[in-house]
Backbone as XML, in Angstrom:
<?xml version="1.0"?>
<chain id="A" units="angstrom">
  <residue number="1" name="MET">
    <atom name="N" x="26.402" y="82.662" z="2.881"/>
    <atom name="CA" x="26.765" y="81.288" z="2.629"/>
    <atom name="C" x="25.975" y="80.803" z="1.571"/>
  </residue>
  <residue number="2" name="GLU">
    <atom name="N" x="26.584" y="80.155" z="0.588"/>
    <atom name="CA" x="25.964" y="79.592" z="-0.805"/>
    <atom name="C" x="25.665" y="78.205" z="-0.534"/>
  </residue>
  <residue number="3" name="ILE">
    <atom name="N" x="24.638" y="77.831" z="-0.954"/>
    <atom name="CA" x="24.398" y="76.270" z="-0.996"/>
    <atom name="C" x="24.360" y="75.896" z="-2.528"/>
  </residue>
  <residue number="4" name="HIS">
    <atom name="N" x="25.429" y="75.013" z="-2.790"/>
    <atom name="CA" x="25.572" y="74.638" z="-4.259"/>
    <atom name="C" x="24.601" y="73.361" z="-4.509"/>
  </residue>
  <residue number="5" name="THR">
    <atom name="N" x="23.880" y="73.643" z="-5.614"/>
    <atom name="CA" x="22.786" y="72.395" z="-5.829"/>
    <atom name="C" x="23.049" y="72.111" z="-7.267"/>
  </residue>
  <residue number="6" name="SER">
    <atom name="N" x="22.630" y="71.030" z="-7.585"/>
    <atom name="CA" x="22.671" y="70.521" z="-8.738"/>
    <atom name="C" x="21.583" y="69.380" z="-9.152"/>
  </residue>
  <residue number="7" name="ASN">
    <atom name="N" x="21.419" y="69.079" z="-10.264"/>
    <atom name="CA" x="20.463" y="68.017" z="-10.639"/>
    <atom name="C" x="21.123" y="66.601" z="-10.604"/>
  </residue>
  <residue number="8" name="CYS">
    <atom name="N" x="20.436" y="65.602" z="-10.196"/>
    <atom name="CA" x="20.973" y="64.219" z="-10.037"/>
    <atom name="C" x="21.060" y="63.630" z="-11.511"/>
  </residue>
  <residue number="9" name="PRO">
    <atom name="N" x="22.289" y="63.148" z="-11.910"/>
    <atom name="CA" x="22.256" y="62.763" z="-13.316"/>
    <atom name="C" x="21.490" y="61.414" z="-13.582"/>
  </residue>
  <residue number="10" name="LYS">
    <atom name="N" x="21.158" y="60.673" z="-12.473"/>
    <atom name="CA" x="20.395" y="59.449" z="-12.613"/>
    <atom name="C" x="18.730" y="59.675" z="-12.562"/>
  </residue>
  <residue number="11" name="CYS">
    <atom name="N" x="18.362" y="60.428" z="-11.610"/>
    <atom name="CA" x="16.863" y="60.764" z="-11.505"/>
    <atom name="C" x="16.327" y="62.043" z="-11.816"/>
  </residue>
  <residue number="12" name="GLY">
    <atom name="N" x="17.291" y="63.100" z="-11.816"/>
    <atom name="CA" x="16.945" y="64.394" z="-12.196"/>
    <atom name="C" x="16.401" y="65.407" z="-11.074"/>
  </residue>
  <residue number="13" name="SER">
    <atom name="N" x="16.337" y="64.641" z="-10.002"/>
    <atom name="CA" x="15.943" y="65.611" z="-8.798"/>
    <atom name="C" x="16.991" y="66.491" z="-8.295"/>
  </residue>
  <residue number="14" name="VAL">
    <atom name="N" x="16.608" y="67.643" z="-7.664"/>
    <atom name="CA" x="17.532" y="68.616" z="-7.249"/>
    <atom name="C" x="18.226" y="68.170" z="-5.914"/>
  </residue>
  <residue number="15" name="PHE">
    <atom name="N" x="19.450" y="68.316" z="-5.759"/>
    <atom name="CA" x="20.142" y="67.914" z="-4.531"/>
    <atom name="C" x="21.229" y="68.733" z="-4.224"/>
  </residue>
  <residue number="16" name="ARG">
    <atom name="N" x="21.936" y="68.752" z="-2.810"/>
    <atom name="CA" x="22.949" y="69.527" z="-2.608"/>
    <atom name="C" x="24.208" y="68.827" z="-2.986"/>
  </residue>
  <residue number="17" name="GLN">
    <atom name="N" x="25.072" y="69.556" z="-3.604"/>
    <atom name="CA" x="26.284" y="68.791" z="-4.287"/>
    <atom name="C" x="27.020" y="68.200" z="-3.239"/>
  </residue>
  <residue number="18" name="ASN">
    <atom name="N" x="27.520" y="66.977" z="-3.581"/>
    <atom name="CA" x="28.363" y="66.193" z="-2.694"/>
    <atom name="C" x="29.571" y="65.477" z="-3.599"/>
  </residue>
  <residue number="19" name="LEU">
    <atom name="N" x="30.496" y="64.677" z="-2.935"/>
    <atom name="CA" x="31.406" y="64.120" z="-3.701"/>
    <atom name="C" x="30.996" y="62.914" z="-4.649"/>
  </residue>
  <residue number="20" name="ARG">
    <atom name="N" x="29.850" y="62.434" z="-4.316"/>
    <atom name="CA" x="29.317" y="61.326" z="-5.315"/>
    <atom name="C" x="28.654" y="61.863" z="-6.395"/>
  </residue>
  <residue number="21" name="ASN">
    <atom name="N" x="28.298" y="63.089" z="-6.415"/>
    <atom name="CA" x="27.428" y="63.755" z="-7.511"/>
    <atom name="C" x="26.066" y="63.102" z="-7.772"/>
  </residue>
  <residue number="22" name="LEU">
    <atom name="N" x="25.485" y="62.510" z="-6.608"/>
    <atom name="CA" x="24.333" y="61.928" z="-6.764"/>
    <atom name="C" x="23.385" y="62.383" z="-5.633"/>
  </residue>
  <residue number="23" name="CYS">
    <atom name="N" x="22.016" y="62.223" z="-5.796"/>
    <atom name="CA" x="21.272" y="62.666" z="-4.597"/>
    <atom name="C" x="21.191" y="61.532" z="-3.553"/>
  </residue>
  <residue number="24" name="ASN">
    <atom name="N" x="20.617" y="61.687" z="-2.481"/>
    <atom name="CA" x="20.771" y="60.734" z="-1.411"/>
    <atom name="C" x="19.858" y="59.412" z="-1.837"/>
  </residue>
  <residue number="25" name="ALA">
    <atom name="N" x="18.780" y="59.540" z="-2.430"/>
    <atom name="CA" x="18.062" y="58.398" z="-2.833"/>
    <atom name="C" x="18.890" y="57.565" z="-3.779"/>
  </residue>
  <residue number="26" name="CYS">
    <atom name="N" x="19.555" y="58.203" z="-4.841"/>
    <atom name="CA" x="20.375" y="57.298" z="-5.624"/>
    <atom name="C" x="21.603" y="56.727" z="-5.004"/>
  </residue>
  <residue number="27" name="ILE">
    <atom name="N" x="22.138" y="57.445" z="-4.049"/>
    <atom name="CA" x="23.216" y="56.889" z="-3.248"/>
    <atom name="C" x="22.832" y="55.596" z="-2.513"/>
  </residue>
  <residue number="28" name="GLN">
    <atom name="N" x="21.702" y="55.829" z="-1.845"/>
    <atom name="CA" x="21.025" y="54.578" z="-1.221"/>
    <atom name="C" x="20.926" y="53.471" z="-2.029"/>
  </residue>
  <residue number="29" name="GLU">
    <atom name="N" x="20.450" y="53.745" z="-3.113"/>
    <atom name="CA" x="20.130" y="52.669" z="-4.190"/>
    <atom name="C" x="21.263" y="51.951" z="-4.644"/>
  </residue>
  <residue number="30" name="GLU">
    <atom name="N" x="22.495" y="52.662" z="-4.844"/>
    <atom name="CA" x="23.703" y="52.068" z="-5.052"/>
    <atom name="C" x="24.244" y="51.231" z="-4.061"/>
  </residue>
  <residue number="31" name="TYR">
    <atom name="N" x="24.049" y="51.704" z="-2.867"/>
    <atom name="CA" x="24.439" y="50.881" z="-1.608"/>
    <atom name="C" x="23.814" y="49.519" z="-1.578"/>
  </residue>
  <residue number="32" name="VAL">
    <atom name="N" x="22.429" y="49.548" z="-1.816"/>
    <atom name="CA" x="21.650" y="48.308" z="-1.887"/>
    <atom name="C" x="22.148" y="47.350" z="-2.929"/>
  </residue>
  <residue number="33" name="PHE">
    <atom name="N" x="22.444" y="47.923" z="-4.111"/>
    <atom name="CA" x="23.061" y="47.122" z="-5.212"/>
    <atom name="C" x="24.410" y="46.516" z="-4.760"/>
  </residue>
  <residue number="34" name="PHE">
    <atom name="N" x="25.137" y="47.337" z="-4.192"/>
    <atom name="CA" x="26.632" y="47.002" z="-3.852"/>
    <atom name="C" x="26.473" y="45.819" z="-2.689"/>
  </residue>
  <residue number="35" name="ASP">
    <atom name="N" x="25.563" y="45.999" z="-1.882"/>
    <atom name="CA" x="25.454" y="44.914" z="-0.750"/>
    <atom name="C" x="24.908" y="43.704" z="-1.422"/>
  </residue>
  <residue number="36" name="ARG">
    <atom name="N" x="23.983" y="43.767" z="-2.483"/>
    <atom name="CA" x="23.577" y="42.418" z="-3.053"/>
    <atom name="C" x="24.637" y="41.778" z="-3.821"/>
  </residue>
  <residue number="37" name="CYS">
    <atom name="N" x="25.492" y="42.616" z="-4.471"/>
    <atom name="CA" x="26.590" y="42.047" z="-5.172"/>
    <atom name="C" x="27.636" y="41.376" z="-4.214"/>
  </residue>
  <residue number="38" name="SER">
    <atom name="N" x="27.878" y="42.218" z="-3.159"/>
    <atom name="CA" x="28.945" y="41.747" z="-2.241"/>
    <atom name="C" x="28.537" y="40.337" z="-1.674"/>
  </residue>
  <residue number="39" name="ASN">
    <atom name="N" x="27.147" y="40.245" z="-1.290"/>
    <atom name="CA" x="26.614" y="38.945" z="-0.639"/>
    <atom name="C" x="26.712" y="37.854" z="-1.735"/>
  </residue>
  <residue number="40" name="TYR">
    <atom name="N" x="26.250" y="38.136" z="-2.876"/>
    <atom name="CA" x="26.280" y="37.113" z="-3.913"/>
    <atom name="C" x="27.731" y="36.600" z="-4.245"/>
  </residue>
  <residue number="41" name="LEU">
    <atom name="N" x="28.656" y="37.504" z="-4.310"/>
    <atom name="CA" x="30.056" y="37.033" z="-4.456"/>
    <atom name="C" x="30.467" y="36.205" z="-3.317"/>
  </residue>
  <residue number="42" name="TRP">
    <atom name="N" x="30.256" y="36.639" z="-2.242"/>
    <atom name="CA" x="30.671" y="35.661" z="-1.097"/>
    <atom name="C" x="30.238" y="34.284" z="-1.201"/>
  </residue>
  <residue number="43" name="LYS">
    <atom name="N" x="28.983" y="34.147" z="-1.863"/>
    <atom name="CA" x="28.508" y="32.703" z="-1.907"/>
    <atom name="C" x="28.959" y="32.164" z="-3.276"/>
  </residue>
  <residue number="44" name="HIS">
    <atom name="N" x="29.254" y="32.951" z="-4.302"/>
    <atom name="CA" x="29.617" y="32.421" z="-5.702"/>
    <atom name="C" x="30.808" y="33.147" z="-6.013"/>
  </residue>
  <residue number="45" name="PRO">
    <atom name="N" x="32.058" y="32.906" z="-5.606"/>
    <atom name="CA" x="33.291" y="33.838" z="-5.819"/>
    <atom name="C" x="33.759" y="33.682" z="-7.207"/>
  </residue>
  <residue number="46" name="ALA">
    <atom name="N" x="33.349" y="32.597" z="-8.098"/>
    <atom name="CA" x="33.808" y="32.471" z="-9.347"/>
    <atom name="C" x="32.851" y="33.107" z="-10.480"/>
  </residue>
  <residue number="47" name="THR">
    <atom name="N" x="31.967" y="33.841" z="-10.021"/>
    <atom name="CA" x="30.888" y="34.661" z="-10.866"/>
    <atom name="C" x="31.680" y="35.714" z="-11.753"/>
  </residue>
  <residue number="48" name="HIS">
    <atom name="N" x="31.209" y="35.676" z="-12.962"/>
    <atom name="CA" x="31.470" y="36.648" z="-13.912"/>
    <atom name="C" x="30.791" y="37.845" z="-13.995"/>
  </residue>
  <residue number="49" name="THR">
    <atom name="N" x="31.185" y="39.022" z="-14.475"/>
    <atom name="CA" x="30.349" y="40.313" z="-14.242"/>
    <atom name="C" x="28.963" y="40.257" z="-14.960"/>
  </residue>
  <residue number="50" name="ARG">
    <atom name="N" x="28.771" y="39.558" z="-16.032"/>
    <atom name="CA" x="27.353" y="39.382" z="-16.685"/>
    <atom name="C" x="26.447" y="38.721" z="-15.707"/>
  </residue>
  <residue number="51" name="GLN">
    <atom name="N" x="27.012" y="37.495" z="-15.240"/>
    <atom name="CA" x="26.324" y="36.561" z="-14.349"/>
    <atom name="C" x="25.905" y="37.430" z="-13.081"/>
  </residue>
  <residue number="52" name="LEU">
    <atom name="N" x="26.749" y="38.218" z="-12.473"/>
    <atom name="CA" x="26.690" y="38.935" z="-11.403"/>
    <atom name="C" x="25.481" y="39.857" z="-11.547"/>
  </residue>
  <residue number="53" name="SER">
    <atom name="N" x="25.533" y="40.661" z="-12.758"/>
    <atom name="CA" x="24.384" y="41.494" z="-13.111"/>
    <atom name="C" x="23.090" y="41.001" z="-13.269"/>
  </residue>
  <residue number="54" name="ASN">
    <atom name="N" x="23.031" y="39.722" z="-13.886"/>
    <atom name="CA" x="21.772" y="39.136" z="-14.143"/>
    <atom name="C" x="21.208" y="38.443" z="-12.697"/>
  </residue>
  <residue number="55" name="ALA">
    <atom name="N" x="22.051" y="37.947" z="-11.677"/>
    <atom name="CA" x="21.791" y="37.478" z="-10.611"/>
    <atom name="C" x="21.119" y="38.380" z="-9.620"/>
  </residue>
  <residue number="56" name="THR">
    <atom name="N" x="21.824" y="39.717" z="-9.496"/>
    <atom name="CA" x="21.463" y="40.756" z="-8.608"/>
    <atom name="C" x="20.467" y="41.873" z="-9.068"/>
  </residue>
  <residue number="57" name="GLY">
    <atom name="N" x="20.560" y="41.870" z="-10.417"/>
    <atom name="CA" x="19.703" y="43.081" z="-11.027"/>
    <atom name="C" x="20.418" y="44.432" z="-11.092"/>
  </residue>
  <residue number="58" name="THR">
    <atom name="N" x="21.779" y="44.280" z="-10.702"/>
    <atom name="CA" x="22.421" y="45.421" z="-10.851"/>
    <atom name="C" x="22.700" y="45.845" z="-12.214"/>
  </residue>
  <residue number="59" name="PRO">
    <atom name="N" x="22.611" y="47.162" z="-12.720"/>
    <atom name="CA" x="23.052" y="47.494" z="-14.082"/>
    <atom name="C" x="24.490" y="47.285" z="-14.347"/>
  </residue>
  <residue number="60" name="MET">
    <atom name="N" x="24.757" y="46.962" z="-15.607"/>
    <atom name="CA" x="26.107" y="46.573" z="-15.950"/>
    <atom name="C" x="26.883" y="47.841" z="-15.884"/>
  </residue>
  <residue number="61" name="ILE">
    <atom name="N" x="26.592" y="48.942" z="-16.214"/>
    <atom name="CA" x="27.370" y="50.105" z="-16.158"/>
    <atom name="C" x="27.986" y="50.308" z="-14.785"/>
  </residue>
  <residue number="62" name="LEU">
    <atom name="N" x="26.933" y="50.205" z="-13.714"/>
    <atom name="CA" x="27.324" y="50.418" z="-12.446"/>
    <atom name="C" x="28.453" y="49.384" z="-11.923"/>
  </residue>
  <residue number="63" name="LEU">
    <atom name="N" x="28.202" y="48.061" z="-12.415"/>
    <atom name="CA" x="29.241" y="46.887" z="-12.019"/>
    <atom name="C" x="30.420" y="47.348" z="-12.570"/>
  </residue>
  <residue number="64" name="ILE">
    <atom name="N" x="30.397" y="47.647" z="-13.945"/>
    <atom name="CA" x="31.816" y="47.931" z="-14.651"/>
    <atom name="C" x="32.491" y="49.034" z="-13.927"/>
  </residue>
  <residue number="65" name="ASP">
    <atom name="N" x="31.765" y="50.090" z="-13.519"/>
    <atom name="CA" x="32.471" y="51.207" z="-12.810"/>
    <atom name="C" x="33.083" y="50.629" z="-11.569"/>
  </residue>
  <residue number="66" name="TRP">
    <atom name="N" x="32.361" y="49.941" z="-10.791"/>
    <atom name="CA" x="32.804" y="49.384" z="-9.556"/>
    <atom name="C" x="34.088" y="48.440" z="-9.688"/>
  </residue>
  <residue number="67" name="VAL">
    <atom name="N" x="34.089" y="47.505" z="-10.685"/>
    <atom name="CA" x="35.146" y="46.643" z="-10.938"/>
    <atom name="C" x="36.453" y="47.320" z="-11.552"/>
  </residue>
  <residue number="68" name="ARG">
    <atom name="N" x="36.119" y="48.369" z="-12.372"/>
    <atom name="CA" x="37.305" y="49.218" z="-12.790"/>
    <atom name="C" x="37.957" y="49.956" z="-11.776"/>
  </residue>
  <residue number="69" name="ALA">
    <atom name="N" x="37.090" y="50.492" z="-10.796"/>
    <atom name="CA" x="37.512" y="51.204" z="-9.719"/>
    <atom name="C" x="38.145" y="50.352" z="-8.643"/>
  </residue>
  <residue number="70" name="GLY">
    <atom name="N" x="37.948" y="49.014" z="-8.646"/>
    <atom name="CA" x="38.621" y="48.062" z="-7.617"/>
    <atom name="C" x="37.989" y="48.091" z="-6.361"/>
  </residue>
  <residue number="71" name="LYS">
    <atom name="N" x="36.428" y="48.151" z="-6.417"/>
    <atom name="CA" x="35.762" y="48.150" z="-5.288"/>
    <atom name="C" x="35.472" y="46.746" z="-4.665"/>
  </residue>
  <residue number="72" name="PHE">
    <atom name="N" x="35.846" y="45.726" z="-5.466"/>
    <atom name="CA" x="35.690" y="44.375" z="-5.075"/>
    <atom name="C" x="37.082" y="43.743" z="-4.856"/>
  </residue>
  <residue number="73" name="PRO">
    <atom name="N" x="37.251" y="42.895" z="-3.712"/>
    <atom name="CA" x="38.594" y="42.274" z="-3.512"/>
    <atom name="C" x="39.079" y="41.655" z="-4.720"/>
  </residue>
  <residue number="74" name="SER">
    <atom name="N" x="40.358" y="41.432" z="-4.873"/>
    <atom name="CA" x="40.986" y="40.781" z="-6.030"/>
    <atom name="C" x="40.717" y="39.259" z="-5.953"/>
  </residue>
  <residue number="75" name="THR">
    <atom name="N" x="40.229" y="38.694" z="-4.724"/>
    <atom name="CA" x="39.870" y="37.306" z="-4.813"/>
    <atom name="C" x="38.960" y="36.965" z="-5.746"/>
  </residue>
  <residue number="76" name="TYR">
    <atom name="N" x="38.059" y="37.931" z="-6.225"/>
    <atom name="CA" x="37.049" y="37.686" z="-7.200"/>
    <atom name="C" x="37.582" y="38.020" z="-8.600"/>
  </residue>
  <residue number="77" name="ASN">
    <atom name="N" x="38.521" y="37.225" z="-9.030"/>
    <atom name="CA" x="39.364" y="37.499" z="-10.253"/>
    <atom name="C" x="38.560" y="37.087" z="-11.636"/>
  </residue>
  <residue number="78" name="GLN">
    <atom name="N" x="37.256" y="36.586" z="-11.607"/>
    <atom name="CA" x="36.567" y="36.544" z="-12.667"/>
    <atom name="C" x="35.702" y="37.779" z="-13.276"/>
  </residue>
  <residue number="79" name="LEU">
    <atom name="N" x="35.711" y="38.900" z="-12.294"/>
    <atom name="CA" x="35.049" y="40.025" z="-12.743"/>
    <atom name="C" x="35.886" y="40.720" z="-13.874"/>
  </residue>
  <residue number="80" name="ASP">
    <atom name="N" x="35.282" y="40.883" z="-14.867"/>
    <atom name="CA" x="35.825" y="41.612" z="-16.180"/>
    <atom name="C" x="35.158" y="42.894" z="-16.561"/>
  </residue>
  <residue number="81" name="TYR">
    <atom name="N" x="35.765" y="43.554" z="-17.449"/>
    <atom name="CA" x="35.187" y="44.806" z="-17.804"/>
    <atom name="C" x="35.733" y="45.093" z="-19.309"/>
  </residue>
  <residue number="82" name="PRO">
    <atom name="N" x="35.041" y="45.872" z="-20.151"/>
    <atom name="CA" x="35.537" y="46.112" z="-21.335"/>
    <atom name="C" x="36.832" y="47.047" z="-21.538"/>
  </residue>
  <residue number="83" name="CYS">
    <atom name="N" x="37.720" y="46.736" z="-22.658"/>
    <atom name="CA" x="38.910" y="47.524" z="-22.828"/>
    <atom name="C" x="38.316" y="48.643" z="-23.481"/>
  </residue>
  <residue number="84" name="GLU">
    <atom name="N" x="38.943" y="49.993" z="-23.012"/>
    <atom name="CA" x="38.607" y="51.132" z="-23.503"/>
    <atom name="C" x="38.662" y="51.441" z="-25.006"/>
  </residue>
  <residue number="85" name="SER">
    <atom name="N" x="39.591" y="50.523" z="-25.740"/>
    <atom name="CA" x="39.592" y="50.732" z="-27.028"/>
    <atom name="C" x="38.539" y="49.899" z="-27.992"/>
  </residue>
  <residue number="86" name="CYS">
    <atom name="N" x="38.825" y="48.557" z="-27.766"/>
    <atom name="CA" x="38.166" y="47.537" z="-28.610"/>
    <atom name="C" x="36.961" y="46.903" z="-27.796"/>
  </residue>
  <residue number="87" name="GLN">
    <atom name="N" x="36.772" y="47.040" z="-26.533"/>
    <atom name="CA" x="35.663" y="46.535" z="-25.896"/>
    <atom name="C" x="35.770" y="45.112" z="-25.488"/>
  </residue>
  <residue number="88" name="SER">
    <atom name="N" x="36.892" y="44.449" z="-25.672"/>
    <atom name="CA" x="37.140" y="43.107" z="-25.440"/>
    <atom name="C" x="37.256" y="42.977" z="-23.929"/>
  </residue>
  <residue number="89" name="SER">
    <atom name="N" x="37.047" y="41.936" z="-23.281"/>
    <atom name="CA" x="37.044" y="41.565" z="-21.803"/>
    <atom name="C" x="38.375" y="41.693" z="-21.374"/>
  </residue>
  <residue number="90" name="ILE">
    <atom name="N" x="38.658" y="42.523" z="-20.283"/>
    <atom name="CA" x="39.860" y="42.605" z="-19.564"/>
    <atom name="C" x="39.656" y="42.498" z="-18.143"/>
  </residue>
  <residue number="91" name="TYR">
    <atom name="N" x="40.713" y="42.151" z="-17.307"/>
    <atom name="CA" x="40.546" y="42.014" z="-15.831"/>
    <atom name="C" x="41.379" y="43.011" z="-15.152"/>
  </residue>
  <residue number="92" name="ALA">
    <atom name="N" x="42.335" y="43.666" z="-15.711"/>
    <atom name="CA" x="43.113" y="44.704" z="-15.149"/>
    <atom name="C" x="43.544" y="45.749" z="-16.266"/>
  </residue>
  <residue number="93" name="GLY">
    <atom name="N" x="43.788" y="46.981" z="-15.581"/>
    <atom name="CA" x="44.245" y="48.075" z="-16.503"/>
    <atom name="C" x="43.006" y="48.661" z="-17.431"/>
  </residue>
  <residue number="94" name="ARG">
    <atom name="N" x="43.462" y="49.473" z="-18.518"/>
    <atom name="CA" x="42.415" y="50.178" z="-19.174"/>
    <atom name="C" x="42.409" y="49.565" z="-20.582"/>
  </residue>
  <residue number="95" name="LEU">
    <atom name="N" x="43.439" y="48.937" z="-21.011"/>
    <atom name="CA" x="43.531" y="48.339" z="-22.348"/>
    <atom name="C" x="44.011" y="46.856" z="-22.374"/>
  </residue>
  <residue number="96" name="CYS">
    <atom name="N" x="43.323" y="46.192" z="-23.361"/>
    <atom name="CA" x="43.824" y="44.790" z="-23.535"/>
    <atom name="C" x="45.191" y="44.645" z="-24.191"/>
  </residue>
  <residue number="97" name="HIS">
    <atom name="N" x="45.827" y="43.447" z="-24.167"/>
    <atom name="CA" x="47.243" y="43.302" z="-24.570"/>
    <atom name="C" x="47.426" y="43.735" z="-25.923"/>
  </residue>
  <residue number="98" name="SER">
    <atom name="N" x="46.407" y="43.514" z="-26.858"/>
    <atom name="CA" x="46.432" y="43.788" z="-28.326"/>
    <atom name="C" x="46.520" y="45.269" z="-28.482"/>
  </residue>
  <residue number="99" name="CYS">
    <atom name="N" x="45.634" y="46.029" z="-27.883"/>
    <atom name="CA" x="45.593" y="47.567" z="-27.987"/>
    <atom name="C" x="46.676" y="48.110" z="-27.412"/>
  </residue>
  <residue number="100" name="LEU">
    <atom name="N" x="47.129" y="47.657" z="-26.203"/>
    <atom name="CA" x="48.295" y="48.109" z="-25.520"/>
    <atom name="C" x="49.511" y="48.157" z="-26.493"/>
  </residue>
  <residue number="101" name="GLY">
    <atom name="N" x="49.637" y="46.940" z="-27.143"/>
    <atom name="CA" x="50.607" y="46.814" z="-28.194"/>
    <atom name="C" x="50.792" y="47.772" z="-29.372"/>
  </residue>
  <residue number="102" name="THR">
    <atom name="N" x="49.366" y="47.911" z="-29.766"/>
    <atom name="CA" x="49.116" y="48.938" z="-30.855"/>
    <atom name="C" x="49.591" y="50.352" z="-30.386"/>
  </residue>
  <residue number="103" name="PHE">
    <atom name="N" x="49.161" y="50.814" z="-29.403"/>
    <atom name="CA" x="49.393" y="52.020" z="-28.856"/>
    <atom name="C" x="50.972" y="52.187" z="-28.629"/>
  </residue>
  <residue number="104" name="ARG">
    <atom name="N" x="51.485" y="51.325" z="-28.092"/>
    <atom name="CA" x="52.917" y="51.283" z="-27.730"/>
    <atom name="C" x="53.738" y="51.407" z="-28.979"/>
  </residue>
  <residue number="105" name="THR">
    <atom name="N" x="53.383" y="50.650" z="-30.068"/>
    <atom name="CA" x="54.165" y="50.649" z="-31.442"/>
    <atom name="C" x="53.941" y="52.060" z="-31.973"/>
  </residue>
  <residue number="106" name="ALA">
    <atom name="N" x="52.697" y="52.715" z="-31.886"/>
    <atom name="CA" x="52.418" y="54.024" z="-32.418"/>
    <atom name="C" x="53.118" y="55.073" z="-31.646"/>
  </residue>
  <residue number="107" name="ALA">
    <atom name="N" x="53.276" y="54.910" z="-30.392"/>
    <atom name="CA" x="54.225" y="55.815" z="-29.591"/>
    <atom name="C" x="55.674" y="55.845" z="-29.876"/>
  </residue>
  <residue number="108" name="LEU">
    <atom name="N" x="56.105" y="54.570" z="-30.070"/>
    <atom name="CA" x="57.558" y="54.416" z="-30.505"/>
    <atom name="C" x="57.801" y="54.951" z="-31.750"/>
  </residue>
  <residue number="109" name="ASP">
    <atom name="N" x="56.883" y="54.872" z="-32.761"/>
    <atom name="CA" x="56.859" y="55.336" z="-34.007"/>
    <atom name="C" x="56.885" y="56.794" z="-34.036"/>
  </residue>
  <residue number="110" name="ILE">
    <atom name="N" x="56.147" y="57.609" z="-33.228"/>
    <atom name="CA" x="56.074" y="58.893" z="-33.067"/>
    <atom name="C" x="57.351" y="59.442" z="-32.489"/>
  </residue>
  <residue number="111" name="GLN">
    <atom name="N" x="57.761" y="58.747" z="-31.389"/>
    <atom name="CA" x="59.073" y="59.108" z="-30.598"/>
    <atom name="C" x="60.176" y="59.008" z="-31.566"/>
  </residue>
  <residue number="112" name="THR">
    <atom name="N" x="60.238" y="58.193" z="-32.659"/>
    <atom name="CA" x="61.482" y="58.293" z="-33.543"/>
    <atom name="C" x="61.497" y="59.333" z="-34.574"/>
  </residue>
  <residue number="113" name="ARG">
    <atom name="N" x="60.237" y="59.882" z="-34.787"/>
    <atom name="CA" x="59.965" y="61.010" z="-35.773"/>
    <atom name="C" x="60.237" y="62.371" z="-35.177"/>
  </residue>
  <residue number="114" name="ILE">
    <atom name="N" x="60.209" y="62.545" z="-33.750"/>
    <atom name="CA" x="60.590" y="63.813" z="-33.241"/>
    <atom name="C" x="61.823" y="64.202" z="-33.048"/>
  </residue>
  <residue number="115" name="PRO">
    <atom name="N" x="62.176" y="65.333" z="-33.601"/>
    <atom name="CA" x="63.607" y="65.674" z="-33.497"/>
    <atom name="C" x="64.226" y="65.717" z="-32.017"/>
  </residue>
  <residue number="116" name="ARG">
    <atom name="N" x="65.210" y="65.226" z="-31.761"/>
    <atom name="CA" x="65.943" y="65.300" z="-30.446"/>
    <atom name="C" x="67.097" y="66.240" z="-30.397"/>
  </residue>
  <residue number="117" name="ARG">
    <atom name="N" x="67.173" y="66.940" z="-29.466"/>
    <atom name="CA" x="68.245" y="67.907" z="-29.216"/>
    <atom name="C" x="69.596" y="67.054" z="-28.745"/>
  </residue>
  <residue number="118" name="THR">
    <atom name="N" x="70.591" y="67.193" z="-29.394"/>
    <atom name="CA" x="71.790" y="66.491" z="-28.981"/>
    <atom name="C" x="72.746" y="67.634" z="-28.338"/>
  </residue>
  <residue number="119" name="VAL">
    <atom name="N" x="74.032" y="66.997" z="-28.175"/>
    <atom name="CA" x="75.144" y="67.985" z="-27.649"/>
    <atom name="C" x="75.513" y="68.992" z="-28.569"/>
  </residue>
  <residue number="120" name="ALA">
    <atom name="N" x="75.856" y="70.094" z="-28.136"/>
    <atom name="CA" x="76.499" y="71.304" z="-28.952"/>
    <atom name="C" x="75.380" y="71.799" z="-29.909"/>
  </residue>
  <residue number="121" name="GLY">
    <atom name="N" x="74.234" y="71.905" z="-29.436"/>
    <atom name="CA" x="73.189" y="72.546" z="-30.229"/>
    <atom name="C" x="72.917" y="71.954" z="-31.501"/>
  </residue>
  <residue number="122" name="LEU">
    <atom name="N" x="72.823" y="70.552" z="-31.706"/>
    <atom name="CA" x="72.641" y="69.892" z="-32.826"/>
    <atom name="C" x="71.451" y="69.123" z="-32.614"/>
  </residue>
  <residue number="123" name="PHE">
    <atom name="N" x="70.464" y="69.059" z="-33.623"/>
    <atom name="CA" x="69.185" y="68.133" z="-33.523"/>
    <atom name="C" x="69.525" y="66.964" z="-34.438"/>
  </residue>
  <residue number="124" name="SER">
    <atom name="N" x="68.929" y="65.842" z="-33.930"/>
    <atom name="CA" x="69.176" y="64.658" z="-34.711"/>
    <atom name="C" x="67.927" y="64.243" z="-35.113"/>
  </residue>
  <residue number="125" name="ILE">
    <atom name="N" x="67.731" y="64.322" z="-36.516"/>
    <atom name="CA" x="66.500" y="64.016" z="-37.155"/>
    <atom name="C" x="66.658" y="62.631" z="-38.225"/>
  </residue>
  <residue number="126" name="ALA">
    <atom name="N" x="66.115" y="61.664" z="-37.679"/>
    <atom name="CA" x="66.326" y="60.396" z="-38.370"/>
    <atom name="C" x="67.722" y="60.073" z="-38.535"/>
  </residue>
  <residue number="127" name="GLY">
    <atom name="N" x="68.481" y="60.176" z="-37.475"/>
    <atom name="CA" x="69.797" y="59.830" z="-37.404"/>
    <atom name="C" x="70.821" y="60.723" z="-38.127"/>
  </residue>
  <residue number="128" name="ARG">
    <atom name="N" x="70.449" y="61.727" z="-38.691"/>
    <atom name="CA" x="71.284" y="62.790" z="-39.272"/>
    <atom name="C" x="71.358" y="64.022" z="-38.373"/>
  </residue>
  <residue number="129" name="ALA">
    <atom name="N" x="72.500" y="64.473" z="-37.979"/>
    <atom name="CA" x="72.535" y="65.692" z="-37.257"/>
    <atom name="C" x="72.597" y="66.963" z="-38.009"/>
  </residue>
  <residue number="130" name="LYS">
    <atom name="N" x="71.769" y="67.963" z="-37.532"/>
    <atom name="CA" x="71.716" y="69.265" z="-38.258"/>
    <atom name="C" x="71.823" y="70.411" z="-37.156"/>
  </residue>
  <residue number="131" name="SER">
    <atom name="N" x="72.699" y="71.415" z="-37.472"/>
    <atom name="CA" x="72.855" y="72.495" z="-36.549"/>
    <atom name="C" x="71.698" y="73.491" z="-36.741"/>
  </residue>
  <residue number="132" name="TYR">
    <atom name="N" x="71.472" y="74.332" z="-35.852"/>
    <atom name="CA" x="70.457" y="75.299" z="-35.759"/>
    <atom name="C" x="70.900" y="76.690" z="-35.789"/>
  </residue>
</chain>
């Protein structure tokens, strides 16, 4: 029987691998931070992410991961996180409306350039049919 071990990415200690990929001490530290955040949000439901971080001492990266993963109820609708493309604040999804529109336009542009196979073995390239 093999015991798979790894180094904790937060503190560097050796631990037995688990689903969280953290040692027990770091997992417990995250639980403490999460409890602090939950208690603070219970009393101050209109708090923004930056305010929550400052009030509880929780690192922003940890908070952003939790908000992005949906660990807080949707009633706390002021919790935001950065867009993965431009870093502007968003409340849902991975991209802001501006970046989403840009990517959608680029995808449609690429889609119109790709040859499409039509009936009877013809390809349609920019509206003109060619046989192969």
